[in-house]
C-alpha positions as CSV (number, residue, x, y, z in Angstrom):
1,M,102.5,4.5,26.4
2,K,105.3,7.0,26.4
3,L,105.4,10.8,26.9
4,E,106.3,11.3,23.3
5,T,103.1,9.5,22.3
6,I,101.1,12.2,23.9
7,T,103.2,15.3,23.1
8,N,103.5,14.3,19.4
9,A,99.7,14.0,19.2
10,L,99.1,17.5,20.6
11,P,97.6,20.1,18.2
12,Q,100.1,22.6,16.9
13,S,98.6,25.3,19.1
14,K,99.4,23.2,22.2
15,L,95.8,24.2,23.3
16,R,96.8,26.8,25.9
17,H,99.1,29.9,26.0
18,E,101.8,29.5,28.6
19,G,99.8,26.6,30.0
20,N,102.0,23.6,30.5
21,W,100.8,20.7,32.5
22,L,101.9,17.2,33.4
23,F,100.8,14.3,31.2
24,S,99.8,10.9,32.5
25,P,99.7,7.4,30.9
26,K,96.1,7.0,31.9
27,P,92.9,8.9,32.9
28,L,91.7,9.2,36.5
29,S,89.7,6.1,37.1
30,L,86.4,6.4,39.1
31,D,84.3,3.5,40.4
32,K,80.8,3.1,38.8
33,K,79.0,4.6,41.8
34,T,81.1,7.7,41.8
35,A,80.9,8.0,38.0
36,K,77.1,7.7,38.1
37,S,76.8,10.3,40.9
38,L,79.1,12.7,38.9
39,T,77.3,12.4,35.5
40,H,73.9,12.9,37.1
41,L,74.6,16.2,38.7
42,G,73.6,18.3,35.6
43,H,69.9,18.3,36.2
44,P,69.9,19.4,39.8
45,L,72.5,22.1,39.0
46,A,70.3,23.4,36.2
47,Q,67.3,23.4,38.5
48,F,69.3,25.3,41.1
49,Q,70.2,28.0,38.6
50,Q,66.6,28.3,37.5
51,A,65.6,28.6,41.1
52,A,68.3,31.2,41.8
53,D,67.1,33.2,38.8
54,S,63.5,33.0,40.1
55,L,64.6,34.3,43.5
56,Y,66.5,37.2,42.0
57,Q,63.7,38.3,39.5
58,R,61.0,38.0,42.2
59,S,63.1,40.1,44.5
60,A,63.6,42.7,41.8
61,K,59.8,42.9,41.3
62,G,59.2,43.3,45.1
63,K,57.7,39.8,45.5
64,L,60.6,38.7,47.7
65,P,62.8,40.8,50.1
66,A,64.8,43.5,48.3
67,W,68.1,42.5,50.0
68,I,68.4,39.5,47.7
69,H,68.7,41.5,44.5
70,Q,70.5,44.3,46.2
71,L,73.2,41.9,47.3
72,L,73.6,40.4,43.8
73,D,73.5,43.7,42.0
74,A,76.3,45.2,44.1
75,G,79.0,46.9,42.1
76,K,77.4,46.4,38.7
77,P,76.5,49.2,36.3
78,H,72.8,50.2,36.0
79,W,72.6,49.2,32.3
80,M,73.7,45.7,33.1
81,I,71.2,45.3,36.0
82,D,68.4,46.5,33.6
83,A,69.6,44.1,30.9
84,Q,69.4,41.0,33.1
85,R,65.8,41.9,34.1
86,A,64.7,42.6,30.5
87,P,61.6,40.6,29.3
88,A,63.6,39.4,26.3
89,L,65.9,37.4,28.6
90,R,63.2,36.1,31.0
91,N,63.7,32.5,29.9
92,A,67.4,32.7,29.0
93,M,69.6,30.5,31.1
94,P,73.2,29.4,31.0
95,R,73.7,26.6,28.4
96,V,77.0,25.3,29.9
97,I,77.3,24.3,33.5
98,R,80.6,23.3,35.0
99,P,80.9,22.7,38.7
100,D,84.3,22.6,40.4
101,L,84.2,19.5,42.6
102,I,86.9,18.6,45.1
103,L,87.2,14.8,45.3
104,T,86.7,14.0,49.0
105,G,86.0,10.8,51.1
106,D,88.2,7.9,52.1
107,D,89.3,4.5,50.9
108,S,85.8,3.1,51.2
109,H,83.9,5.8,49.3
110,N,84.1,9.0,47.3
111,S,82.2,12.2,47.7
112,F,82.4,15.7,46.4
113,A,82.7,19.3,47.7
114,L,81.3,21.8,45.2
115,T,83.3,25.0,45.4
116,E,82.0,26.9,42.3
117,I,79.6,26.7,39.4
118,D,81.0,28.2,36.2
119,S,78.7,29.2,33.3
120,V,81.6,30.3,30.9
121,P,84.2,27.7,31.7
122,G,87.6,27.2,30.1
123,G,89.0,23.7,29.6
124,M,86.4,22.4,27.0
125,G,89.0,22.3,24.2
126,I,91.5,20.5,26.4
127,T,89.0,18.1,27.8
128,L,87.8,17.2,24.3
129,W,91.3,16.6,23.1
130,L,92.2,14.5,26.1
131,S,89.0,12.5,25.8
132,Q,89.7,11.8,22.1
133,F,93.3,10.8,22.8
134,Y,92.6,8.4,25.7
135,S,89.6,6.9,24.0
136,Q,91.7,6.2,20.9
137,H,94.1,4.3,23.3
138,G,91.4,2.0,24.6
139,F,90.2,3.8,27.8
140,N,86.5,4.0,28.7
141,V,86.4,7.8,29.0
142,L,83.4,9.4,30.7
143,G,81.3,11.1,28.0
144,G,83.1,9.3,25.2
145,A,85.6,10.6,22.7
146,N,83.4,13.5,21.4
147,G,80.9,14.2,24.2
148,I,82.3,17.8,24.6
149,R,82.2,18.4,20.9
150,D,78.6,17.1,20.5
151,G,77.4,19.1,23.6
152,F,79.0,22.3,22.4
153,Q,77.6,21.8,18.9
154,S,74.1,21.5,20.3
155,L,74.4,25.1,21.6
156,M,74.5,26.5,18.1
157,P,71.8,26.4,15.4
158,A,72.3,23.9,12.6
159,G,72.8,25.0,9.1
160,D,74.8,27.6,7.3
161,G,74.2,30.3,9.9
162,G,76.2,28.5,12.5
163,G,77.6,30.5,15.4
164,R,80.7,32.1,16.8
165,I,82.9,32.0,19.9
166,L,83.8,35.4,21.2
167,V,87.1,35.4,23.1
168,S,88.3,38.5,24.8
169,E,91.9,39.7,25.3
170,E,91.4,39.2,29.0
171,S,90.7,35.5,28.3
172,D,93.5,35.2,25.7
173,D,95.2,32.3,27.5
174,Y,92.3,30.1,26.4
175,R,92.1,31.3,22.8
176,P,94.1,28.4,21.3
177,E,91.8,25.7,22.9
178,M,88.6,27.6,22.0
179,T,89.8,28.0,18.4
180,W,90.6,24.3,18.2
181,L,87.2,23.5,19.7
182,A,85.5,25.6,17.0
183,D,87.5,23.8,14.4
184,Q,86.1,20.4,15.7
185,C,82.6,21.6,15.2
186,Q,80.5,22.5,12.1
187,N,79.8,26.1,11.2
188,I,81.4,27.6,14.3
189,T,84.2,30.1,14.3
190,S,86.3,31.7,17.0
191,Q,86.5,35.5,16.9
192,S,87.9,38.4,18.9
193,A,85.3,39.7,21.3
194,E,86.8,43.2,21.0
195,N,86.2,43.3,17.3
196,D,82.8,41.8,17.2
197,T,79.9,44.0,15.9
198,G,77.3,42.5,18.1
199,S,75.1,40.8,15.5
200,D,72.1,38.8,16.4
201,A,73.6,35.5,15.3
202,A,74.2,32.9,17.9
203,A,77.4,33.5,19.9
204,Y,79.1,31.7,22.8
205,R,80.4,34.3,25.3
206,F,83.9,33.6,26.4
207,F,84.4,36.8,28.2
208,E,83.5,38.1,31.7
209,W,81.0,40.9,32.2
210,F,83.4,42.9,34.5
211,D,85.5,43.5,31.3
212,W,82.6,45.1,29.5
213,E,84.3,48.5,29.1
214,N,86.9,46.9,26.8
215,L,84.2,45.4,24.6
216,P,82.6,47.9,22.2
217,S,79.6,45.7,21.5
218,A,79.0,44.6,25.1
219,K,75.7,46.4,25.5
220,K,74.3,45.1,22.2
221,L,75.4,41.6,23.0
222,A,73.9,41.8,26.4
223,A,70.4,42.4,24.9
224,S,70.6,39.4,22.6
225,P,68.7,36.2,23.6
226,Q,71.1,34.4,21.2
227,L,74.1,35.0,23.5
228,I,75.4,31.9,25.3
229,S,75.6,32.3,28.3
230,P,73.1,35.2,28.6
231,C,73.7,38.5,30.3
232,K,72.6,37.4,33.8
233,P,75.7,38.2,35.9
234,H,73.8,37.6,39.1
235,L,73.9,33.9,38.3
236,E,77.7,34.0,38.1
237,E,78.0,35.1,41.7
238,K,79.5,32.6,44.1
239,L,77.2,34.1,46.7
240,W,74.5,31.6,45.7
241,L,76.4,28.8,47.3
242,A,76.1,30.7,50.6
243,L,72.5,31.8,50.0
244,L,71.7,28.1,49.7
245,W,72.3,27.8,53.4
246,S,70.7,31.2,54.5
247,P,68.2,30.5,57.3
248,S,65.9,33.2,56.0
249,L,65.7,31.6,52.6
250,R,65.2,28.0,53.8
251,G,61.5,27.9,53.1
252,I,61.9,29.6,49.7
253,W,64.4,27.0,48.6
254,E,62.1,24.2,49.7
255,K,59.4,25.6,47.5
256,E,61.6,26.3,44.5
257,L,63.4,23.0,44.4
258,R,62.3,19.4,44.5
259,G,63.2,17.8,47.8
260,N,65.7,15.3,46.3
261,H,67.5,18.0,44.4
262,L,67.8,20.3,47.4
263,K,69.0,17.4,49.5
264,R,71.6,16.5,46.9
265,L,72.9,20.1,46.6
266,R,73.2,20.4,50.4
267,E,75.2,17.1,50.4
268,I,77.9,18.5,48.1
269,V,77.8,22.3,48.8
270,P,79.9,23.2,51.8
271,F,78.1,25.3,54.4
272,G,78.6,29.0,53.6
273,W,78.0,32.5,54.7
274,V,77.7,35.9,53.1
275,V,80.3,38.2,54.7
276,D,77.8,40.9,55.6
277,P,79.1,43.4,58.1
278,A,75.5,44.4,59.3
279,P,75.4,44.1,63.1
280,L,73.5,41.2,64.6
281,P,71.0,41.7,67.4
282,P,72.5,41.1,70.9
283,Q,71.2,37.5,71.0
284,G,72.2,36.7,67.4
285,A,75.1,34.5,66.2
286,L,76.6,33.6,62.8
287,P,75.3,30.1,62.0
288,R,77.7,27.2,62.9
289,L,80.5,29.8,63.7
290,G,79.0,30.5,67.1
291,V,80.2,34.1,67.2
292,H,78.5,37.5,67.1
293,S,80.5,39.3,64.4
294,W,83.0,38.9,61.6
295,D,85.5,40.7,63.8
296,E,85.5,37.7,66.1
297,V,86.0,35.4,63.0
298,A,89.0,37.5,62.2
299,D,90.4,36.5,65.6
300,F,90.0,32.8,65.1
301,S,92.9,30.6,65.9
302,Q,94.6,28.7,63.0
303,K,92.8,25.5,64.2
304,D,89.4,27.2,63.9
305,R,90.2,28.9,60.5
306,R,89.4,25.9,58.3
307,L,87.4,28.4,56.2
308,V,87.7,29.7,52.7
309,L,87.1,33.4,51.9
310,K,86.2,34.2,48.3
311,I,85.4,37.2,46.1
312,S,82.0,36.4,44.8
313,G,82.1,37.7,41.2
314,F,82.2,40.6,38.8
315,S,85.9,41.0,39.4
316,E,89.1,40.1,37.7
317,L,90.0,38.3,40.9
318,A,87.0,36.1,40.9
319,W,88.3,33.3,38.7
320,G,91.4,31.0,38.5
321,S,91.8,30.7,42.3
322,R,92.6,34.4,42.5
323,G,90.7,36.2,45.3
324,V,90.6,32.9,47.3
325,Y,92.0,32.9,50.8
326,I,92.3,29.7,52.9
327,G,92.2,30.6,56.6
328,H,94.4,27.9,58.1
329,D,97.0,28.4,55.4
330,M,97.8,32.0,56.1
331,P,99.2,34.0,59.1
332,G,96.6,35.4,61.5
333,N,97.4,39.0,60.7
334,E,96.8,38.4,56.9
335,W,93.5,36.5,57.7
336,R,92.3,39.5,59.7
337,A,93.3,41.9,56.9
338,Q,91.3,39.9,54.4
339,I,88.2,39.8,56.7
340,N,88.5,43.5,57.2
341,A,88.8,44.0,53.4
342,A,85.7,41.8,52.9
343,T,83.5,43.7,55.3
344,T,84.7,47.1,54.0
345,A,84.0,46.1,50.3
346,F,80.6,44.6,51.0
347,D,78.6,47.3,49.3
348,D,80.6,47.1,46.0
349,Q,82.3,43.7,46.0
350,P,80.6,41.2,48.3
351,R,82.6,38.2,49.6
352,M,81.4,34.8,50.7
353,M,82.9,32.2,53.0
354,Q,82.7,28.4,52.9
355,Q,83.8,25.6,55.2
356,Y,87.1,24.1,53.9
357,H,86.9,20.5,52.7
358,S,90.2,18.9,52.2
359,G,90.5,16.7,49.1
360,K,91.3,13.0,49.6
361,I,94.8,11.8,49.0
362,I,95.2,9.8,45.8
363,N,98.1,8.4,43.9
364,H,98.3,8.9,40.1
365,P,101.1,8.3,37.5
366,Y,102.6,11.0,35.4
367,F,105.6,11.5,33.1
368,D,108.5,13.6,34.2
369,P,108.6,16.4,31.6
370,E,112.4,16.4,31.6
371,T,113.3,12.7,31.4
372,G,110.0,11.1,30.3
373,E,110.2,8.7,33.2
374,E,107.0,7.5,34.7
375,K,106.5,8.6,38.3
376,T,103.7,8.7,40.9
377,M,102.2,11.8,42.4
378,R,100.7,11.8,45.8
379,G,98.0,14.4,45.3
380,R,94.5,15.7,45.5
381,A,92.0,16.1,42.6
382,R,89.4,18.6,41.4
383,L,86.8,17.2,39.0
384,C,85.2,19.5,36.4
385,P,82.3,17.8,34.6
386,Y,80.8,19.7,31.7
387,F,77.0,19.7,31.2
388,F,75.1,21.2,28.3
389,T,71.5,22.3,28.7
390,D,68.7,23.3,26.4
391,G,68.0,26.2,28.8
392,N,64.9,24.6,30.2
393,G,66.6,22.2,32.6
394,K,67.2,19.3,30.3
395,T,70.9,18.5,30.4
396,S,73.4,16.2,28.8
397,F,76.9,15.2,30.1
398,G,79.8,15.9,27.8
399,G,82.9,14.9,29.7
400,C,85.0,15.5,32.8
401,L,88.4,17.0,33.3
402,A,90.4,16.0,36.4
403,T,93.2,18.3,37.7
404,I,95.5,16.5,40.1
405,V,98.0,18.6,42.1
406,P,100.6,17.7,44.8
407,A,99.1,17.0,48.2
408,D,100.7,20.1,49.8
409,K,98.8,22.4,47.5
410,K,95.7,23.9,49.2
411,K,94.3,25.4,45.9
412,I,93.6,23.0,43.0
413,H,93.8,24.6,39.6
414,G,95.7,24.1,36.3
415,M,99.4,24.6,37.0
416,R,102.8,23.6,35.7
417,D,103.1,20.8,38.3
418,G,99.5,19.6,38.0
419,I,98.3,16.6,36.0
420,L,95.4,17.1,33.5
421,V,93.5,14.0,32.5
422,P,89.9,13.0,31.6
423,C,88.0,10.6,33.9
424,S,87.2,7.0,33.1
425,V,85.1,4.3,34.6
426,E,86.7,1.3,36.3
């Protein structure tokens, strides 16, 4: 295969505004055990989201401690809080689940570190096109050539009514791939979220709730059970990955989730903390950190700062690796400044922290964009499998996008010097 074989096959839209990436002669190959583990994550993740919704709703009704819903409601307008508690949305759940998984492990085995769960993910159009292209060239792509298309089609009702994808100006970089994805499906169109009238027809939401003031029909859409994903912004908070480890919620999680699902989640979700500035009792300590306050965490040495600080959600900085700070990759004074910012903003924009898990080093071929010459990148990979659910916990796997970046990059996301490929089975 040559570089021209791929670039000549790209849709005219190129799938992403200003979004160049490196092309590869082959997908990222996974062994059968890793592929099985990856493709079977959908159900436990769906169960986790249902359990999280249960915790939130029970807290809001006074059946669990109030601090749970207060933490997740921080910074959100009252109308949105009321909307996500409305009876009409009681059973509404995200229909797309895409975890961000850092490929970890060593030469003898692979494992994952889950850093985020996205309910309105980009990348579906690109993953579908890549899956089709490499399948046509003889590779055994996970999910098949059209797994993403079939999964996305299943979100919308069959027949003439169809559905629409609502893309906001804030998400405009993704408009070409979402338009192309709609074109691959039947009776689905891509439309401007700003110009939408908020009809009751099925709609896939490709906008973030923090942007609601720029969307005239936001409140009407938020009330619709036909909106995919629904107006439940609490479920889009990264805080849940820290709350999974909260000592005070341990017994509740054990009641809400099957034992094997909880075990699997704790195997792949790095230990985390809510950056809550509330003082601890004299004998208290932050779990696993062994200190009494976040001020002491701010004084950690570089060696002890293998930690990742993140804005949780409901912010323009909460996606695309923005608002992510890696402790050992920044000067001590900047680390302290970010810790102070996190504790100061707790009431309006909570942050969470996770242990840092370094991705394993892999070697993968790519084409030099200038010469077309095949080269090898020594890099690290993020895997993004896409799962589609019926809203009741039944899931299907659609495909998986691998992003491979040079090994010296601490944050893994789509970038000009990153390789984008689907995953295949050895």
